[in-house]
N, CA, C and O of each residue as an XYZ file, in Angstrom:
356
protein
N     -21.996     13.401     -0.509
C     -22.415     12.487      0.528
C     -22.953     13.246      1.738
O     -23.905     12.804      2.381
N     -22.346     14.377      2.041
C     -22.810     15.175      3.176
C     -24.276     15.538      3.046
O     -25.039     15.475      4.010
N     -24.654     15.920      1.831
C     -26.030     16.351      1.597
C     -26.988     15.175      1.478
O     -28.165     15.291      1.820
N     -26.487     14.049      0.997
C     -27.346     12.897      0.755
C     -27.635     12.118      2.035
O     -28.785     11.773      2.306
N     -26.593     11.839      2.822
C     -26.771     11.024      4.020
C     -25.797     11.463      5.113
O     -24.791     10.794      5.349
N     -26.088     12.581      5.779
C     -25.162     13.087      6.804
C     -24.969     12.124      7.970
O     -23.895     12.100      8.571
N     -25.977     11.337      8.300
C     -25.841     10.383      9.414
C     -24.811      9.313      9.079
O     -24.032      8.915      9.945
N     -24.794      8.847      7.849
C     -23.814      7.856      7.431
C     -22.401      8.440      7.484
O     -21.468      7.770      7.926
N     -22.249      9.658      7.044
C     -20.944     10.309      7.078
C     -20.429     10.412      8.514
O     -19.235     10.233      8.754
N     -21.290     10.691      9.443
C     -20.879     10.840     10.840
C     -20.350      9.541     11.440
O     -19.621      9.576     12.432
N     -20.702      8.400     10.860
C     -20.157      7.129     11.330
C     -18.649      7.061     11.116
O     -17.967      6.260     11.756
N     -18.129      7.888     10.228
C     -16.696      7.893      9.905
C     -15.963      9.087     10.526
O     -14.804      9.343     10.198
N     -16.627      9.804     11.406
C     -16.014     10.964     12.047
C     -14.906     10.527     12.999
O     -15.033      9.528     13.706
N     -13.820     11.291     13.003
C     -12.699     11.053     13.909
C     -12.309     12.363     14.572
O     -12.639     13.441     14.076
N     -11.620     12.269     15.670
C     -11.182     13.451     16.399
C      -9.681     13.622     16.217
O      -8.902     13.377     17.138
N      -9.285     14.044     15.024
C      -7.883     14.278     14.707
C      -7.732     15.726     14.257
O      -8.642     16.271     13.632
N      -6.611     16.355     14.559
C      -6.439     17.755     14.162
C      -6.312     17.962     12.647
O      -6.571     19.060     12.153
N      -5.917     16.917     11.905
C      -5.664     17.093     10.478
C      -6.761     16.547      9.573
O      -6.651     16.643      8.351
N      -7.832     15.969     10.155
C      -8.923     15.460      9.311
C     -10.179     15.261     10.146
O     -10.128     15.101     11.365
N     -11.299     15.278      9.451
C     -12.589     15.119     10.130
C     -13.144     13.710     10.008
O     -13.906     13.258     10.863
N     -12.754     13.005      8.925
C     -13.314     11.680      8.667
C     -12.200     10.708      8.273
O     -11.178     11.104      7.711
N     -12.422      9.434      8.579
C     -11.480      8.399      8.171
C     -12.301      7.205      7.685
O     -13.184      6.714      8.387
N     -11.990      6.749      6.469
C     -12.802      5.727      5.821
C     -12.125      4.361      5.766
O     -12.638      3.457      5.107
N     -11.004      4.189      6.428
C     -10.289      2.924      6.403
C      -9.843      2.583      7.821
O      -9.814      3.447      8.697
N      -9.502      1.335      8.036
C      -9.020      0.911      9.341
C      -7.562      1.314      9.508
O      -6.783      1.265      8.556
N      -7.205      1.705     10.698
C      -5.831      2.113     10.974
C      -4.922      0.919     11.208
O      -3.709      1.045     11.038
N      -5.451     -0.222     11.588
C      -4.640     -1.401     11.866
C      -4.147     -2.001     10.556
O      -4.938     -2.529      9.774
N      -2.849     -1.922     10.319
C      -2.293     -2.442      9.071
C      -1.815     -3.887      9.213
O      -1.201     -4.436      8.298
N      -2.099     -4.493     10.358
C      -1.680     -5.873     10.622
C      -0.171     -6.045     10.433
O       0.278     -6.963      9.748
N       0.578     -5.179     11.029
C       2.037     -5.248     10.938
C       2.535     -6.565     11.501
O       2.018     -7.060     12.502
N       3.535     -7.124     10.856
C       4.129     -8.365     11.335
C       5.636     -8.310     11.161
O       6.150     -7.656     10.253
N       6.325     -8.997     12.034
C       7.774     -9.089     11.930
C       8.125    -10.051     10.799
O       7.524    -11.117     10.666
N       9.086     -9.666     10.002
C       9.568    -10.525      8.922
C      10.889    -11.125      9.389
O      11.948    -10.505      9.288
N      10.795    -12.336      9.897
C      11.936    -12.965     10.547
C      12.967    -13.534      9.589
O      14.138    -13.658      9.947
N      12.555    -13.880      8.390
C      13.495    -14.497      7.453
C      13.434    -13.776      6.110
O      12.446    -13.112      5.798
N      14.482    -13.908      5.332
C      14.497    -13.344      3.983
C      13.405    -13.985      3.137
O      12.773    -13.314      2.322
N      13.185    -15.268      3.328
C      12.134    -15.964      2.576
C      10.767    -15.349      2.851
O       9.976    -15.150      1.930
N      10.493    -15.053      4.101
C       9.216    -14.435      4.467
C       9.104    -13.030      3.865
O       8.050    -12.659      3.349
N      10.177    -12.260      3.932
C      10.192    -10.927      3.352
C       9.923    -10.985      1.850
O       9.122    -10.206      1.334
N      10.581    -11.896      1.153
C      10.403    -12.008     -0.296
C       8.984    -12.449     -0.653
O       8.437    -12.023     -1.670
N       8.401    -13.289      0.168
C       7.009    -13.704     -0.056
C       6.088    -12.496      0.036
O       5.217    -12.325     -0.817
N       6.261    -11.660      1.046
C       5.411    -10.467      1.219
C       5.677     -9.449      0.115
O       4.743     -8.822     -0.385
N       6.935     -9.279     -0.268
C       7.279     -8.352     -1.343
C       6.653     -8.798     -2.663
O       6.144     -7.978     -3.426
N       6.695    -10.095     -2.922
C       6.066    -10.643     -4.121
C       4.562    -10.387     -4.107
O       3.978    -10.031     -5.131
N       3.945    -10.565     -2.958
C       2.504    -10.300     -2.839
C       2.197     -8.830     -3.130
O       1.283     -8.520     -3.894
N       2.957     -7.941     -2.523
C       2.724     -6.502     -2.723
C       2.915     -6.120     -4.188
O       2.129     -5.346     -4.734
N       3.944     -6.652     -4.820
C       4.211     -6.324     -6.219
C       3.153     -6.881     -7.155
O       2.829     -6.250     -8.161
N       2.613     -8.042     -6.847
C       1.658     -8.678     -7.757
C       0.195     -8.375     -7.439
O      -0.682     -8.683     -8.246
N      -0.082     -7.789     -6.297
C      -1.464     -7.505     -5.922
C      -2.199     -6.607     -6.927
O      -3.368     -6.873     -7.206
N      -1.579     -5.559     -7.484
C      -2.296     -4.723     -8.454
C      -2.711     -5.471     -9.727
O      -3.550     -4.983    -10.484
N      -2.135     -6.637     -9.962
C      -2.457     -7.421    -11.155
C      -3.645     -8.346    -10.948
O      -4.156     -8.922    -11.908
N      -4.087     -8.493     -9.710
C      -5.158     -9.425     -9.404
C      -6.413     -9.121    -10.229
O      -6.696     -7.970    -10.562
N      -7.133    -10.154    -10.538
C      -8.330    -10.047    -11.377
C      -9.319     -9.003    -10.862
O      -9.909     -8.264    -11.650
N      -9.500     -8.940     -9.546
C     -10.485     -7.988     -9.004
C      -9.981     -6.547     -8.987
O     -10.787     -5.629     -8.830
N      -8.687     -6.317     -9.141
C      -8.155     -4.945     -9.198
C      -7.897     -4.513    -10.637
O      -8.391     -3.474    -11.074
N      -7.125     -5.307    -11.370
C      -6.741     -4.992    -12.749
C      -6.170     -3.570    -12.869
O      -6.577     -2.803    -13.742
N      -5.243     -3.234    -12.001
C      -4.649     -1.897    -12.004
C      -3.453     -1.782    -12.931
O      -3.018     -0.681    -13.267
N      -2.922     -2.932    -13.342
C      -1.728     -2.936    -14.169
C      -1.587     -4.311    -14.808
O      -2.140     -5.296    -14.318
N      -0.845     -4.364    -15.899
C      -0.615     -5.672    -16.530
C       0.697     -6.311    -16.067
O       0.881     -7.520    -16.205
N       1.613     -5.497    -15.517
C       2.846     -6.023    -14.927
C       3.113     -5.252    -13.628
O       2.676     -4.109    -13.493
N       3.813     -5.854    -12.687
C       4.082     -5.160    -11.425
C       4.816     -3.826    -11.612
O       4.501     -2.843    -10.942
N       5.786     -3.797    -12.518
C       6.576     -2.562    -12.689
C       5.810     -1.441    -13.388
O       6.248     -0.291    -13.351
N       4.678     -1.745    -14.024
C       3.860     -0.699    -14.656
C       2.965      0.026    -13.655
O       2.513      1.137    -13.930
N       2.703     -0.583    -12.501
C       1.855      0.075    -11.503
C       2.647      1.230    -10.901
O       3.727      1.013    -10.350
N       2.128      2.457    -10.997
C       2.928      3.632    -10.634
C       3.360      3.715     -9.177
O       4.352      4.383     -8.882
N       2.665      3.070     -8.262
C       2.999      3.189     -6.840
C       3.707      1.950     -6.308
O       3.800      1.760     -5.095
N       4.197      1.120     -7.193
C       4.863     -0.115     -6.800
C       6.372      0.076     -6.734
O       6.942      0.877     -7.474
N       7.006     -0.667     -5.842
C       8.468     -0.666     -5.797
C       9.049     -1.688     -6.770
O      10.268     -1.842     -6.839
N       8.211     -2.382     -7.514
C       8.699     -3.415     -8.443
C       9.650     -2.827     -9.477
O      10.647     -3.461     -9.822
N       9.366     -1.643     -9.973
C      10.251     -1.003    -10.954
C      11.616     -0.743    -10.333
O      12.640     -0.904    -10.997
N      11.638     -0.348     -9.081
C      12.902     -0.110     -8.376
C      13.735     -1.386     -8.335
O      14.939     -1.348     -8.587
N      13.101     -2.517     -8.017
C      13.838     -3.777     -7.952
C      14.216     -4.284     -9.328
O      15.134     -5.093     -9.457
N      13.523     -3.822    -10.363
C      13.844     -4.231    -11.733
C      15.023     -3.433    -12.300
O      15.981     -4.000    -12.827
N      14.928     -2.091    -12.178
C      15.963     -1.277    -12.833
C      16.504     -0.122    -11.984
O      17.257      0.711    -12.488
N      16.131     -0.064    -10.710
C      16.648      0.982     -9.825
C      15.860      2.277     -9.842
O      16.221      3.211     -9.127
N      14.789      2.372    -10.634
C      13.978      3.594    -10.698
C      13.254      3.829     -9.374
O      12.632      2.919     -8.825
N      13.342      5.051     -8.871
C      12.658      5.420     -7.624
C      12.127      6.832     -7.778
O      12.694      7.783     -7.241
N      11.044      6.959     -8.511
C      10.464      8.263     -8.859
C      10.155      9.111     -7.629
O      10.284     10.334     -7.684
N       9.756      8.498     -6.534
C       9.351      9.242     -5.339
C      10.449      9.305     -4.275
O      10.238      9.878     -3.206
N      11.607      8.727     -4.554
C      12.745      8.716     -3.634
C      12.359      8.179     -2.256
O      12.656      8.783     -1.226
N      11.682      7.013     -2.270
C      11.208      6.415     -1.026
C      11.736      5.007     -0.771
O      11.704      4.536      0.366
N      12.210      4.345     -1.784
C      12.492      2.916     -1.678
C      13.949      2.657     -1.323
O      14.855      3.348     -1.789
N      14.148      1.657     -0.495
C      15.489      1.192     -0.143
C      15.532     -0.311     -0.383
O      14.526     -1.002     -0.229
N      16.688     -0.802     -0.755
C      16.839     -2.241     -0.964
C      16.790     -2.960      0.386
O      17.464     -2.567      1.339
N      15.997     -4.000      0.447
C      15.903     -4.744      1.696
C      17.250     -5.347      2.081
O      17.531     -5.523      3.267
N      18.086     -5.667      1.092
C      19.405     -6.263      1.378
C      20.277     -5.325      2.238
O      21.150     -5.781      2.976
N      20.026     -4.018      2.128
C      20.827     -3.047      2.869
C      20.507     -3.048      4.365
O      21.181     -2.368      5.139
N      19.497     -3.795      4.773
C      19.070     -3.781      6.178
C      19.305     -5.118      6.881
O      18.795     -5.346      7.978
N      20.072     -5.992      6.250
C      20.392     -7.275      6.876
C      21.843     -7.306      7.267
O      22.314     -8.304      7.812
């Protein structure tokens, strides 16, 4: 891309010490999850999003390698990152 269209690449330039370019928005639209029902709705969305027709990244939530669905199914946590939401209420 640098050689093909350097002007386009410069539109993504950032002034950070650890990178020169950023191709996504930093605003993750964080929201407070006030109820367990709301949390479960968002968790369900995150787990099922890779299955959406336009992504087709997996046939089940627990098969997607970066999903916490497997953790909630059988306790597997390959990356040692997931915690049960119940432990924080």
